MDTraj code that builds the backbone (N, CA, C; nanometers):
import mdtraj as md
import numpy as np

residues = "UNK UNK UNK UNK UNK UNK UNK UNK UNK UNK UNK UNK UNK UNK UNK UNK UNK UNK UNK UNK UNK UNK UNK UNK UNK UNK UNK UNK UNK UNK UNK UNK UNK UNK UNK UNK UNK UNK UNK UNK UNK UNK UNK UNK UNK UNK UNK UNK UNK UNK UNK UNK UNK UNK UNK UNK UNK UNK UNK UNK UNK UNK UNK UNK UNK UNK UNK UNK UNK UNK UNK UNK UNK UNK UNK UNK UNK UNK UNK UNK UNK UNK UNK UNK UNK UNK UNK UNK UNK UNK UNK UNK UNK UNK UNK UNK UNK UNK UNK UNK UNK UNK UNK UNK UNK UNK UNK UNK UNK UNK UNK UNK UNK UNK UNK UNK UNK UNK UNK UNK UNK UNK UNK UNK UNK UNK UNK UNK UNK UNK UNK UNK UNK UNK UNK UNK UNK UNK UNK UNK UNK UNK UNK UNK UNK UNK UNK UNK UNK UNK UNK UNK UNK UNK UNK UNK UNK UNK UNK UNK UNK UNK UNK UNK UNK UNK UNK UNK UNK UNK UNK UNK UNK UNK UNK UNK UNK UNK UNK UNK UNK UNK UNK UNK UNK UNK UNK UNK UNK UNK UNK UNK UNK UNK UNK UNK UNK UNK UNK UNK UNK UNK UNK UNK UNK UNK UNK UNK UNK UNK UNK UNK UNK UNK UNK UNK UNK UNK UNK UNK UNK UNK UNK UNK".split()
xyz = np.array([
    [2.9475, -3.3644, -1.2376],
    [3.0425, -3.3791, -1.3485],
    [3.0446, -3.2534, -1.4363],
    [2.9268, -3.1967, -1.4636],
    [2.9224, -3.0772, -1.5470],
    [2.9992, -2.9622, -1.4838],
    [2.9868, -2.9499, -1.3521],
    [3.0588, -2.8438, -1.2826],
    [3.2093, -2.8604, -1.2986],
    [3.2569, -2.9832, -1.2915],
    [3.3997, -3.0094, -1.3069],
    [3.4467, -2.9740, -1.4464],
    [3.3621, -3.0000, -1.5452],
    [3.3996, -2.9695, -1.6825],
    [3.4100, -2.8194, -1.7064],
    [3.3418, -2.7396, -1.6248],
    [3.3464, -2.5954, -1.6423],
    [3.4768, -2.5344, -1.5934],
    [3.5477, -2.6038, -1.5055],
    [3.6714, -2.5500, -1.4496],
    [3.7762, -2.5233, -1.5574],
    [3.8066, -2.6197, -1.6454],
    [3.9035, -2.5886, -1.7510],
    [3.8528, -2.4846, -1.8487],
    [3.7186, -2.4766, -1.8662],
    [3.6635, -2.3741, -1.9536],
    [3.6955, -2.2350, -1.9018],
    [3.6728, -2.2125, -1.7724],
    [3.6989, -2.0812, -1.7137],
    [3.8469, -2.0490, -1.7194],
    [3.9302, -2.1481, -1.6906],
    [4.0743, -2.1261, -1.6971],
    [4.1169, -2.0886, -1.8389],
    [4.0564, -2.1535, -1.9388],
    [4.0890, -2.1229, -2.0776],
    [4.0494, -1.9805, -2.1124],
    [3.9277, -1.9392, -2.0691],
    [3.8826, -1.8040, -2.0978],
    [3.9731, -1.6992, -2.0359],
    [4.0230, -1.7285, -1.9181],
    [4.1056, -1.6325, -1.8472],
    [4.2340, -1.6007, -1.9228],
    [4.2802, -1.6973, -2.0043],
    [4.4073, -1.6785, -2.0742],
    [4.3908, -1.6671, -2.2251],
    [4.2649, -1.6635, -2.2715],
    [4.2443, -1.6684, -2.4160],
    [4.1637, -1.5511, -2.4693],
    [4.1675, -1.4376, -2.3995],
    [4.0853, -1.3265, -2.4437],
    [4.1428, -1.2530, -2.5643],
    [4.2587, -1.2924, -2.6121],
    [4.3066, -1.2378, -2.7378],
    [4.2285, -1.2961, -2.8548],
    [4.1587, -1.4058, -2.8327],
    [4.0815, -1.4717, -2.9378],
    [3.9326, -1.4549, -2.9121],
    [3.8600, -1.4160, -3.0151],
    [3.7150, -1.4043, -3.0048],
    [3.6535, -1.5421, -2.9831],
    [3.5511, -1.5491, -2.8964],
    [3.4839, -1.6771, -2.8737],
    [3.3787, -1.7043, -2.9803],
    [3.3456, -1.6030, -3.0609],
    [3.2460, -1.6198, -3.1677],
    [3.2773, -1.5198, -3.2790],
    [3.3847, -1.5443, -3.3545],
    [3.4263, -1.4480, -3.4569],
    [3.3162, -1.4174, -3.5579],
    [3.2998, -1.2891, -3.5867],
    [3.2067, -1.2469, -3.6908],
    [3.0626, -1.2302, -3.6486],
    [3.0296, -1.2635, -3.5226],
    [2.8894, -1.2600, -3.4834],
    [2.8303, -1.1196, -3.4882],
    [2.9152, -1.0172, -3.4765],
    [2.8640, -0.8795, -3.4762],
    [2.8897, -0.8044, -3.6060],
    [2.9373, -0.8730, -3.7076],
    [2.9733, -0.8047, -3.8320],
    [2.8575, -0.7250, -3.8899],
    [2.7378, -0.7821, -3.8883],
    [2.6238, -0.7137, -3.9493],
    [2.5866, -0.5859, -3.8752],
    [2.6181, -0.5812, -3.7447],
    [2.5866, -0.4608, -3.6678],
    [2.6932, -0.3525, -3.6840],
    [2.8079, -0.3902, -3.7361],
    [2.9148, -0.2940, -3.7616],
    [2.9069, -0.2356, -3.9017],
    [2.8109, -0.2805, -3.9802],
    [2.7911, -0.2305, -4.1156],
    [2.7460, -0.0849, -4.1099],
    [2.8217, 0.0076, -4.1689],
    [2.7820, 0.1500, -4.1643],
    [2.6501, 0.1771, -4.2353],
    [2.6051, 0.0832, -4.3180],
    [2.4788, 0.0993, -4.3897],
    [2.3626, 0.0306, -4.3189],
    [2.3847, -0.0126, -4.1954],
    [2.2793, -0.0776, -4.1183],
    [2.1564, 0.0116, -4.1103],
    [2.0400, -0.0467, -4.1364],
    [1.9148, 0.0286, -4.1331],
    [1.8362, -0.0102, -4.0080],
    [1.8316, 0.0815, -3.9142],
    [1.7678, 0.0532, -3.7856],
    [1.6200, 0.0203, -3.8005],
    [1.5523, 0.0843, -3.8962],
    [1.4093, 0.0579, -3.9144],
    [1.3833, -0.0874, -3.9529],
    [1.4722, -0.1439, -4.0339],
    [1.4563, -0.2842, -4.0732],
    [1.4749, -0.3765, -3.9539],
    [1.5712, -0.3436, -3.8680],
    [1.5954, -0.4262, -3.7492],
    [1.4842, -0.4091, -3.6464],
    [1.4211, -0.2923, -3.6447],
    [1.3080, -0.2729, -3.5546],
    [1.1967, -0.3715, -3.5886],
    [1.1732, -0.3934, -3.7173],
    [1.0702, -0.4884, -3.7600],
    [1.1044, -0.6309, -3.7177],
    [1.2355, -0.6614, -3.7091],
    [1.2780, -0.7950, -3.6684],
    [1.2755, -0.8123, -3.5174],
    [1.3210, -0.7094, -3.4461],
    [1.3338, -0.7179, -3.3003],
    [1.2016, -0.6945, -3.2274],
    [1.1205, -0.6047, -3.2806],
    [0.9998, -0.5630, -3.2083],
    [0.8765, -0.6229, -3.2749],
    [0.8644, -0.7529, -3.2572],
    [0.7538, -0.8288, -3.3139],
    [0.7003, -0.9245, -3.2099],
    [0.5701, -0.9482, -3.2126],
    [0.5053, -1.0312, -3.1114],
    [0.5564, -1.1748, -3.1117],
    [0.6153, -1.2196, -3.2219],
    [0.6666, -1.3562, -3.2278],
    [0.7962, -1.3735, -3.1486],
    [0.8551, -1.2627, -3.1082],
    [0.9779, -1.2669, -3.0278],
    [0.9385, -1.2610, -2.8800],
    [0.9781, -1.3606, -2.8052],
    [0.9311, -1.3727, -2.6678],
    [0.9587, -1.2489, -2.5844],
    [1.0781, -1.1942, -2.5947],
    [1.1100, -1.0814, -2.5068],
    [1.0299, -0.9567, -2.5434],
    [0.9871, -0.9447, -2.6689],
    [0.8990, -0.8336, -2.7039],
    [0.7591, -0.8592, -2.6499],
    [0.7100, -0.9798, -2.6693],
    [0.5762, -1.0163, -2.6219],
    [0.5633, -0.9982, -2.4709],
    [0.6715, -1.0268, -2.3979],
    [0.6693, -1.0195, -2.2520],
    [0.7418, -0.8957, -2.1986],
    [0.7560, -0.7938, -2.2801],
    [0.8377, -0.6778, -2.2443],
    [0.7893, -0.6089, -2.1165],
    [0.6595, -0.5966, -2.0987],
    [0.6091, -0.5278, -1.9794],
    [0.6412, -0.6065, -1.8528],
    [0.6277, -0.7388, -1.8589],
    [0.6607, -0.8224, -1.7438],
    [0.8100, -0.8184, -1.7145],
    [0.8914, -0.8141, -1.8206],
    [1.0363, -0.8074, -1.8018],
    [1.0751, -0.6780, -1.7323],
    [1.0231, -0.5664, -1.7798],
    [1.0546, -0.4367, -1.7191],
    [1.0151, -0.4363, -1.5717],
    [0.8983, -0.4899, -1.5415],
    [0.8528, -0.4945, -1.4022],
    [0.9445, -0.5820, -1.3177],
    [0.9876, -0.6957, -1.3733],
    [1.0706, -0.7896, -1.2981],
    [1.2116, -0.7374, -1.2746],
    [1.2603, -0.6489, -1.3600],
    [1.3932, -0.5904, -1.3400],
    [1.3966, -0.5130, -1.2086],
    [1.2859, -0.4482, -1.1744],
    [1.2758, -0.3845, -1.0430],
    [1.3455, -0.2509, -1.0295],
    [1.3438, -0.1714, -1.1331],
    [1.4054, -0.0395, -1.1262],
    [1.3268, 0.0531, -1.0329],
    [1.3993, 0.1447, -0.9705],
    [1.3387, 0.2415, -0.8799],
    [1.3706, 0.3831, -0.9276],
    [1.2827, 0.4786, -0.8969],
    [1.3110, 0.6181, -0.9346],
    [1.4460, 0.6644, -0.8793],
    [1.5207, 0.7319, -0.9636],
    [1.6506, 0.7842, -0.9236],
    [1.7674, 0.6925, -0.9524],
    [1.7415, 0.5697, -0.9949],
    [1.8497, 0.4768, -1.0255],
    [1.9183, 0.5149, -1.1559],
    [2.0444, 0.4786, -1.1648],
    [2.1216, 0.4904, -1.2882],
    [2.1448, 0.3496, -1.3403],
    [2.1096, 0.3240, -1.4659],
    [2.1219, 0.1888, -1.5192],
    [2.1698, 0.1915, -1.6635],
    [2.2154, 0.0744, -1.7101],
    [2.2630, 0.0614, -1.8472],
    [2.1861, -0.0486, -1.9190],
    [2.1333, -0.0137, -2.0344],
    [2.0685, -0.1092, -2.1240],
    [2.1760, -0.1491, -2.2251],
    [2.2440, -0.2601, -2.1969],
    [2.3620, -0.2985, -2.2745],
    [2.3211, -0.3883, -2.3915],
    [2.3616, -0.3467, -2.5103],
    [2.3118, -0.4127, -2.6300],
    [2.1695, -0.3679, -2.6546],
    [2.1484, -0.2380, -2.6425],
    [2.0131, -0.1818, -2.6455],
    [1.9431, -0.2009, -2.7786],
    [2.0187, -0.2232, -2.8851],
    [1.9575, -0.2493, -3.0153],
    [1.8749, -0.1321, -3.0630],
    [1.7492, -0.1584, -3.0950],
    [1.6609, -0.0536, -3.1462],
    [1.5944, 0.0257, -3.0348],
    [1.6234, -0.0096, -2.9103],
    [1.5693, 0.0658, -2.7980],
    [1.4398, 0.0104, -2.7424],
    [1.4167, -0.1174, -2.7622],
    [1.2942, -0.1816, -2.7139],
    [1.2686, -0.1535, -2.5663],
    [1.3734, -0.1651, -2.4838],
    [1.3570, -0.1475, -2.3396],
    [1.4022, -0.0101, -2.2893],
    [1.4745, 0.0639, -2.3699],
    [1.5361, 0.1867, -2.3222],
    [1.4353, 0.2873, -2.2679],
    [1.3305, 0.3159, -2.3438],
    [1.2341, 0.4162, -2.2993],
    [1.1498, 0.3688, -2.1805],
    [1.1049, 0.2426, -2.1770],
    [1.0374, 0.1967, -2.0548],
    [1.1273, 0.2056, -1.9315],
    [1.2567, 0.1772, -1.9480],
    [1.3500, 0.1918, -1.8368],
    [1.3613, 0.3381, -1.7952],
    [1.3661, 0.4268, -1.8933],
    [1.3767, 0.5695, -1.8639],
    [1.2556, 0.6173, -1.7840],
    [1.1407, 0.5651, -1.8174],
    [1.0201, 0.6008, -1.7434],
    [1.0265, 0.5450, -1.6017],
    [1.0811, 0.4238, -1.5866],
    [1.0870, 0.3592, -1.4553],
    [1.1810, 0.4322, -1.3590],
    [1.2941, 0.4809, -1.4084],
    [1.3894, 0.5482, -1.3193],
    [1.3541, 0.6946, -1.2978],
    [1.2671, 0.7487, -1.3832],
    [1.2192, 0.8846, -1.3638],
    [1.3204, 0.9918, -1.4002],
    [1.2802, 1.1169, -1.3926],
    [1.3669, 1.2276, -1.4356],
    [1.4938, 1.2428, -1.3532],
    [1.4952, 1.1927, -1.2309],
    [1.6160, 1.2008, -1.1483],
    [1.7077, 1.0800, -1.1682],
    [1.6621, 0.9825, -1.2453],
    [1.7437, 0.8671, -1.2783],
    [1.8072, 0.8843, -1.4151],
    [1.8817, 0.7833, -1.4577],
    [1.9480, 0.7930, -1.5873],
    [1.9598, 0.6546, -1.6513],
    [1.9450, 0.6518, -1.7829],
    [1.9603, 0.5290, -1.8605],
    [2.0675, 0.5499, -1.9661],
    [2.1704, 0.4659, -1.9616],
    [2.2706, 0.4618, -2.0678],
    [2.2280, 0.3536, -2.1674],
    [2.2012, 0.3927, -2.2900],
    [2.1734, 0.2967, -2.3960],
    [2.3067, 0.2634, -2.4628],
    [2.3524, 0.1412, -2.4439],
    [2.4859, 0.1003, -2.4885],
    [2.4733, 0.0017, -2.6037],
    [2.5441, 0.0278, -2.7108],
    [2.5419, -0.0666, -2.8227],
    [2.6678, -0.0488, -2.9063],
    [2.6994, -0.1530, -2.9815],
    [2.8168, -0.1502, -3.0682],
    [2.7853, -0.0857, -3.2024],
    [2.6550, -0.0779, -3.2352],
    [2.6117, -0.0263, -3.3654],
    [2.5772, 0.1221, -3.3556],
    [2.6532, 0.2036, -3.4225],
    [2.6319, 0.3481, -3.4186],
    [2.4931, 0.3857, -3.4691],
    [2.4460, 0.3178, -3.5723],
    [2.3151, 0.3510, -3.6285],
    [2.2014, 0.3183, -3.5320],
    [2.2175, 0.2140, -3.4515],
    [2.1176, 0.1856, -3.3489],
    [2.1123, 0.2992, -3.2471],
    [2.2280, 0.3494, -3.2099],
    [2.2326, 0.4559, -3.1102],
    [2.1674, 0.5837, -3.1628],
    [2.1880, 0.6139, -3.2876],
    [2.1227, 0.7309, -3.3476],
    [1.9715, 0.7129, -3.3475],
    [1.9272, 0.5900, -3.3745],
    [1.7849, 0.5576, -3.3749],
    [1.7256, 0.5739, -3.2353],
    [1.7970, 0.5255, -3.1342],
    [1.7503, 0.5377, -2.9957],
    [1.7455, 0.6838, -2.9531],
    [1.8468, 0.7602, -2.9895],
    [1.8497, 0.9013, -2.9523],
    [1.7300, 0.9746, -3.0118],
    [1.6965, 0.9418, -3.1364],
    [1.5806, 1.0050, -3.2003],
    [1.4514, 0.9671, -3.1286],
    [1.4419, 0.8403, -3.0864],
    [1.3236, 0.7968, -3.0121],
    [1.3153, 0.8695, -2.8781],
    [1.4284, 0.8861, -2.8126],
    [1.4300, 0.9530, -2.6827],
    [1.3896, 1.1002, -2.6957],
    [1.4401, 1.1666, -2.7986],
    [1.4054, 1.3068, -2.8207],
    [1.2557, 1.3200, -2.8462],
    [1.2022, 1.2306, -2.9291],
    [1.0588, 1.2334, -2.9611],
    [0.9747, 1.2126, -2.8363],
    [1.0235, 1.1253, -2.7464],
    [0.9505, 1.0951, -2.6229],
    [0.9826, 1.1928, -2.5109],
    [1.0685, 1.2899, -2.5387],
    [1.1137, 1.3886, -2.4392],
    [1.1750, 1.3198, -2.3168],
    [1.2511, 1.2154, -2.3452],
    [1.3204, 1.1404, -2.2395],
    [1.4615, 1.1960, -2.2254],
    [1.4738, 1.3027, -2.1479],
    [1.6030, 1.3699, -2.1330],
    [1.6999, 1.2909, -2.0466],
    [1.6515, 1.1861, -1.9826],
    [1.7376, 1.1056, -1.8946],
    [1.7999, 0.9870, -1.9669],
    [1.8009, 0.9898, -2.0985],
    [1.8640, 0.8844, -2.1796],
    [1.9863, 0.9408, -2.2502],
    [2.0972, 0.8688, -2.2422],
    [2.2141, 0.9037, -2.3224],
    [2.2667, 0.7769, -2.3874],
    [2.3304, 0.7917, -2.5014],
    [2.3792, 0.6764, -2.5762],
    [2.5306, 0.6635, -2.5623],
    [2.5768, 0.5386, -2.5633],
    [2.7193, 0.5080, -2.5492],
    [2.7547, 0.3988, -2.6493],
    [2.8534, 0.4245, -2.7330],
    [2.8987, 0.3218, -2.8257],
    [3.0068, 0.2382, -2.7572],
    [2.9782, 0.1114, -2.7395],
    [3.0735, 0.0215, -2.6760],
    [3.1704, -0.0348, -2.7792],
    [3.2653, -0.1119, -2.7332],
    [3.3594, -0.1817, -2.8206],
    [3.3422, -0.3324, -2.7989],
    [3.4050, -0.4146, -2.8788],
    [3.3943, -0.5586, -2.8556],
    [3.4502, -0.6035, -2.7215],
    [3.5305, -0.5193, -2.6562],
    [3.5942, -0.5588, -2.5308],
    [3.5470, -0.4800, -2.4080],
    [3.4702, -0.3734, -2.4280],
    [3.4357, -0.2879, -2.3149],
    [3.2976, -0.2258, -2.3330],
    [3.2252, -0.2128, -2.2218],
    [3.0956, -0.1451, -2.2266],
    [3.1120, 0.0069, -2.2305],
    [3.2339, 0.0551, -2.2042],
    [3.2676, 0.1976, -2.2192],
    [3.1849, 0.2886, -2.1279],
    [3.1614, 0.2439, -2.0060],
    [3.0907, 0.3245, -1.9076],
    [3.1865, 0.3715, -1.7991],
    [3.1616, 0.4876, -1.7400],
    [3.2495, 0.5367, -1.6336],
    [3.2478, 0.4440, -1.5124],
    [3.3552, 0.4471, -1.4375],
    [3.3661, 0.3651, -1.3183],
    [3.2588, 0.4025, -1.2163],
    [3.1969, 0.3006, -1.1571],
    [3.0957, 0.3180, -1.0516],
    [2.9853, 0.4150, -1.0938],
    [2.9396, 0.3998, -1.2180],
    [2.8407, 0.4941, -1.2720],
    [2.6985, 0.4399, -1.2718],
    [2.6806, 0.3091, -1.2518],
    [2.5461, 0.2528, -1.2632],
    [2.5113, 0.1641, -1.1437],
    [2.3820, 0.1625, -1.1134],
    [2.3296, 0.0748, -1.0089],
    [2.2952, -0.0623, -1.0633],
    [2.2581, -0.0676, -1.1912],
    [2.2116, -0.1933, -1.2501],
    [2.2408, -0.1953, -1.3995],
    [2.2745, -0.3124, -1.4494],
    [2.2925, -0.3331, -1.5930],
    [2.1932, -0.4393, -1.6400],
    [2.1473, -0.4233, -1.7618],
    [2.0485, -0.5140, -1.8216],
    [2.1056, -0.5643, -1.9529],
    [2.1158, -0.6964, -1.9657],
    [2.1738, -0.7576, -2.0864],
    [2.0774, -0.8645, -2.1354],
    [2.0034, -0.8338, -2.2401],
    [1.8947, -0.9213, -2.2857],
    [1.9199, -0.9727, -2.4272],
    [1.9329, -1.1034, -2.4405],
    [1.9606, -1.1687, -2.5690],
    [2.0807, -1.1049, -2.6383],
    [2.1793, -1.0679, -2.5573],
    [2.2974, -0.9971, -2.6075],
    [2.4271, -1.0629, -2.5610],
    [2.4245, -1.1258, -2.4449],
    [2.5492, -1.1814, -2.3918],
    [2.6149, -1.2781, -2.4903],
    [2.5354, -1.3545, -2.5626],
    [2.5943, -1.4494, -2.6580],
    [2.6611, -1.3777, -2.7756],
    [2.6446, -1.2457, -2.7822],
    [2.7143, -1.1656, -2.8829],
    [2.8468, -1.1101, -2.8308],
    [2.8757, -1.1322, -2.7041],
    [3.0038, -1.0861, -2.6498],
    [3.1165, -1.1709, -2.7078],
    [3.2037, -1.1084, -2.7848],
    [3.3152, -1.1824, -2.8444],
    [3.4281, -1.2053, -2.7450],
    [3.4423, -1.1141, -2.6525],
    [3.5467, -1.1233, -2.5495],
    [3.4779, -1.1099, -2.4133],
    [3.4063, -1.2130, -2.3716],
    [3.3196, -1.2007, -2.2536],
    [3.3915, -1.1588, -2.1261],
    [3.5111, -1.2110, -2.1005],
    [3.5777, -1.1750, -1.9760],
    [3.6229, -1.0289, -1.9760],
    [3.6650, -0.9797, -2.0903],
    [3.7011, -0.8382, -2.0996],
    [3.5782, -0.7499, -2.0793],
    [3.4697, -0.7847, -2.1461],
    [3.3470, -0.7060, -2.1340],
    [3.2919, -0.7121, -1.9923],
    [3.2979, -0.8298, -1.9317],
    [3.2495, -0.8439, -1.7942],
    [3.3357, -0.7652, -1.6962],
    [3.4656, -0.7617, -1.7211],
    [3.5541, -0.6833, -1.6345],
    [3.5187, -0.5352, -1.6410],
    [3.4885, -0.4867, -1.7602],
    [3.4513, -0.3458, -1.7745],
    [3.3156, -0.3190, -1.7098],
    [3.2250, -0.4161, -1.7178],
    [3.0947, -0.4022, -1.6539],
    [3.1080, -0.4026, -1.5017],
    [3.1926, -0.4904, -1.4511],
    [3.2173, -0.4969, -1.3072],
    [3.2683, -0.3609, -1.2566],
    [3.3551, -0.3000, -1.3333],
    [3.4103, -0.1696, -1.2958],
    [3.3039, -0.0606, -1.3017],
    [3.2125, -0.0695, -1.3976],
    [3.1097, 0.0336, -1.4163],
    [3.0020, 0.0296, -1.3083],
    [2.9802, -0.0874, -1.2485],
    [2.8778, -0.0999, -1.1456],
    [2.9249, -0.0414, -1.0127],
    [2.8332, 0.0201, -0.9424],
    [2.8630, 0.0688, -0.8083],
    [2.8786, -0.0501, -0.7135],
    [2.9398, -0.0327, -0.5975],
    [2.9506, -0.1418, -0.5009],
    [2.8125, -0.2029, -0.4716],
    [2.8031, -0.3335, -0.4820],
    [2.6758, -0.3997, -0.4602],
    [2.5798, -0.3898, -0.5767],
    [2.6253, -0.3286, -0.6873],
    [2.5404, -0.3152, -0.8053],
    [2.5025, -0.4497, -0.8640],
    [2.3940, -0.4515, -0.9386],
    [2.3413, -0.5770, -0.9931],
    [2.3339, -0.5722, -1.1448],
    [2.3287, -0.6911, -1.2034],
    [2.2925, -0.6947, -1.3439],
    [2.2039, -0.8141, -1.3734],
    [2.1105, -0.7886, -1.4640],
    [2.0135, -0.8889, -1.5069],
    [2.0594, -0.9454, -1.6402],
    [2.0672, -1.0765, -1.6465],
    [2.1058, -1.1463, -1.7693],
    [1.9887, -1.2288, -1.8195],
    [1.9456, -1.1980, -1.9403],
    [1.8438, -1.2773, -2.0089],
    [1.9061, -1.3292, -2.1369],
    [1.8959, -1.4584, -2.1591],
    [1.9481, -1.5139, -2.2839],
    [1.8738, -1.6423, -2.3170],
    [1.8966, -1.6905, -2.4387],
    [1.8261, -1.8085, -2.4859],
    [1.8651, -1.9344, -2.4091],
    [1.7666, -2.0150, -2.3761],
    [1.7947, -2.1486, -2.3273],
    [1.8482, -2.2302, -2.4455],
    [1.9644, -2.2899, -2.4238],
    [2.0259, -2.3704, -2.5308],
    [2.0338, -2.5148, -2.4828],
    [1.9343, -2.5924, -2.5229],
    [1.9218, -2.7298, -2.4746],
    [1.9132, -2.8238, -2.5946],
    [2.0147, -2.9076, -2.6147],
    [2.0118, -3.0009, -2.7280],
    [1.8844, -3.0844, -2.7281],
    [1.8235, -3.0935, -2.8459],
    [1.7015, -3.1721, -2.8585],
    [1.5753, -3.0974, -2.8205],
    [1.5918, -2.9779, -2.7629],
    [1.4770, -2.8971, -2.7211],
    [1.4773, -2.7621, -2.7926],
    [1.5918, -2.6939, -2.7900],
    [1.6018, -2.5612, -2.8502],
    [1.5978, -2.5704, -3.0030],
    [1.5604, -2.4595, -3.0645],
    [1.5505, -2.4549, -3.2106],
    [1.6875, -2.4681, -3.2759],
    [1.6873, -2.5022, -3.4042],
    [1.8129, -2.5104, -3.4789],
    [1.8829, -2.3750, -3.4804],
    [1.8054, -2.2670, -3.4876],
    [1.8645, -2.1330, -3.4863],
    [1.9429, -2.1104, -3.3574],
    [1.8805, -2.1397, -3.2435],
    [1.9478, -2.1178, -3.1159],
    [2.0707, -2.2068, -3.1048],
    [2.0594, -2.3310, -3.1432],
    [2.1720, -2.4228, -3.1320],
    [2.2901, -2.3774, -3.2173],
    [2.2621, -2.3176, -3.3320],
    [2.3697, -2.2733, -3.4194],
    [2.4217, -2.1346, -3.3876],
    [2.3343, -2.0507, -3.3332],
    [2.3692, -1.9096, -3.3122],
    [2.4270, -1.8827, -3.1745],
    [2.3757, -1.9469, -3.0727],
    [2.4178, -1.9230, -2.9341],
    [2.5275, -2.0228, -2.8996],
    [2.6428, -1.9741, -2.8564],
    [2.7602, -2.0607, -2.8439],
    [2.7554, -2.1554, -2.7247],
    [2.6762, -2.1244, -2.6219],
    [2.6750, -2.2090, -2.5024],
    [2.5445, -2.1891, -2.4261],
    [2.5218, -2.2778, -2.3321],
    [2.4003, -2.2720, -2.2534],
    [2.4152, -2.1934, -2.1247],
    [2.3098, -2.1936, -2.0466],
    [2.3024, -2.1128, -1.9248],
    [2.4144, -2.1443, -1.8264],
    [2.4437, -2.2708, -1.8070],
    [2.5429, -2.3080, -1.7063],
    [2.6812, -2.2510, -1.7398],
    [2.7180, -2.2551, -1.8671],
    [2.8475, -2.2004, -1.9095],
    [2.8505, -2.0486, -1.8923],
    [2.7432, -1.9808, -1.9357],
    [2.7397, -1.8346, -1.9244],
    [2.7430, -1.7922, -1.7778],
    [2.6695, -1.8616, -1.6933],
    [2.6716, -1.8282, -1.5507],
    [2.8116, -1.8476, -1.4916],
    [2.8806, -1.9517, -1.5332],
    [3.0158, -1.9766, -1.4836],
    [3.1112, -1.8657, -1.5259],
    [3.0951, -1.8167, -1.6481],
    [3.1785, -1.7056, -1.6945],
    [3.1533, -1.5799, -1.6115],
    [3.0274, -1.5555, -1.5815],
    [2.9912, -1.4356, -1.5050],
    [3.0443, -1.4436, -1.3619],
    [3.0259, -1.5555, -1.2975],
    [3.0730, -1.5675, -1.1593],
    [3.2255, -1.5625, -1.1524],
    [3.2927, -1.6129, -1.2555],
    [3.4387, -1.6064, -1.2595],
    [3.4885, -1.4625, -1.2733],
    [3.4002, -1.3732, -1.3184],
    [3.4380, -1.2328, -1.3384],
    [3.4092, -1.1465, -1.2158],
    [3.3724, -1.2096, -1.1043],
    [3.3542, -1.1336, -0.9812],
    [3.2105, -1.1004, -0.9465],
    [3.1193, -1.1820, -0.9964],
    [2.9780, -1.1621, -0.9669],
    [2.9222, -1.2827, -0.8917],
    [2.8140, -1.2590, -0.8204],
    [2.7463, -1.3639, -0.7448],
    [2.6016, -1.3743, -0.7922],
    [2.5575, -1.4943, -0.8234],
    [2.4176, -1.5136, -0.8622],
    [2.3305, -1.5000, -0.7383],
    [2.2289, -1.4137, -0.7483],
    [2.1442, -1.3895, -0.6311],
    [1.9990, -1.4303, -0.6528],
    [1.9560, -1.4471, -0.7776],
    [1.8162, -1.4837, -0.7998],
    [1.7964, -1.5311, -0.9434],
    [1.6912, -1.6077, -0.9639],
    [1.6495, -1.6477, -1.0983],
    [1.4982, -1.6391, -1.1050],
    [1.4494, -1.5681, -1.2046],
    [1.3058, -1.5514, -1.2253],
    [1.2599, -1.6538, -1.3279],
    [1.1653, -1.7382, -1.2907],
    [1.1262, -1.8494, -1.3779],
    [0.9829, -1.8408, -1.4290],
    [0.9092, -1.7378, -1.3887],
    [0.7677, -1.7314, -1.4247],
    [0.7348, -1.6266, -1.5301],
    [0.8367, -1.5746, -1.5985],
    [0.8127, -1.4718, -1.6993],
    [0.8400, -1.5228, -1.8404],
    [0.9489, -1.5983, -1.8562],
    [0.9926, -1.6427, -1.9883],
    [0.9997, -1.7945, -1.9979],
    [0.9838, -1.8457, -2.1186],
    [0.9940, -1.9893, -2.1443],
    [1.1138, -2.0221, -2.2333],
    [1.1362, -1.9412, -2.3359],
    [1.2454, -1.9670, -2.4303],
    [1.3779, -1.9101, -2.3798],
    [1.3700, -1.8209, -2.2840],
    [1.4872, -1.7544, -2.2280],
    [1.4914, -1.7754, -2.0773],
    [1.6102, -1.7626, -2.0198],
    [1.6233, -1.7615, -1.8755],
    [1.6488, -1.6186, -1.8293],
    [1.6195, -1.5919, -1.7024],
    [1.6251, -1.4581, -1.6456],
    [1.6965, -1.4695, -1.5124],
    [1.8230, -1.4256, -1.5076],
    [1.9071, -1.4443, -1.3904],
    [1.9586, -1.3085, -1.3414],
    [1.9690, -1.2947, -1.2095],
    [2.0186, -1.1705, -1.1508],
    [2.1497, -1.1981, -1.0773],
    [2.2487, -1.1117, -1.1010],
    [2.3794, -1.1218, -1.0355],
    [2.4076, -0.9935, -0.9580],
    [2.4966, -1.0052, -0.8603],
    [2.5413, -0.8902, -0.7828],
    [2.6924, -0.8816, -0.7878],
    [2.7426, -0.7587, -0.7978],
    [2.8867, -0.7370, -0.7948],
    [2.9398, -0.7693, -0.6570],
    [3.0428, -0.8530, -0.6518],
    [3.1036, -0.8862, -0.5229],
    [3.1884, -0.7695, -0.4741],
])
top = md.Topology()
chain = top.add_chain()
for i, resn in enumerate(residues, 1):
    res = top.add_residue(resn, chain, resSeq=i)
    for name in ("N", "CA", "C"):
        top.add_atom(name, md.element.get_by_symbol(name[0]), res)
traj = md.Trajectory(xyz[None], top)
């Protein structure tokens, strides 16, 4: 029954991308006075599951030397530098975010770490703003629920991935009666809905990692 209910949802999304699915969710990141150091204290804390499990997450992504990848919604750069180390000097990491101040913060971190294989890209609410067939893998962690125009953004991501390219999606489990009030109010839908949106955009689910995270799910898709 749940699968049947998703059919009209996907059809609605296909024709409703002129309307944001979560208006205002990114307003605070568009503030020109955004202070990256303050957000670093919020994002990079042991109480946040993805920070606590960051090393396991990086390992599970499975990057190889020489790969080109995108850290989409890179924020303060929690994963950007570990990814840069994983792909090595012959690889490349695009740190993609909607917040200009976050990108400046990441660039400063990369310069300090002498990570010359990192470049920053400011995305828009509708596009990841990456060149066509430029990446082997995309990583989207606790960010997909911030996509205001998911089908537009997914279409741009599909175009940016090389043939057979993959992307890893990590986001909050949203389960009524189980998830926190914050997640229930902040995250617009659960895993099944997000997966349906992704597959409708031309991706195929190929794996799910269940032994790394508890509050979040970890799913891998491949470009068809």
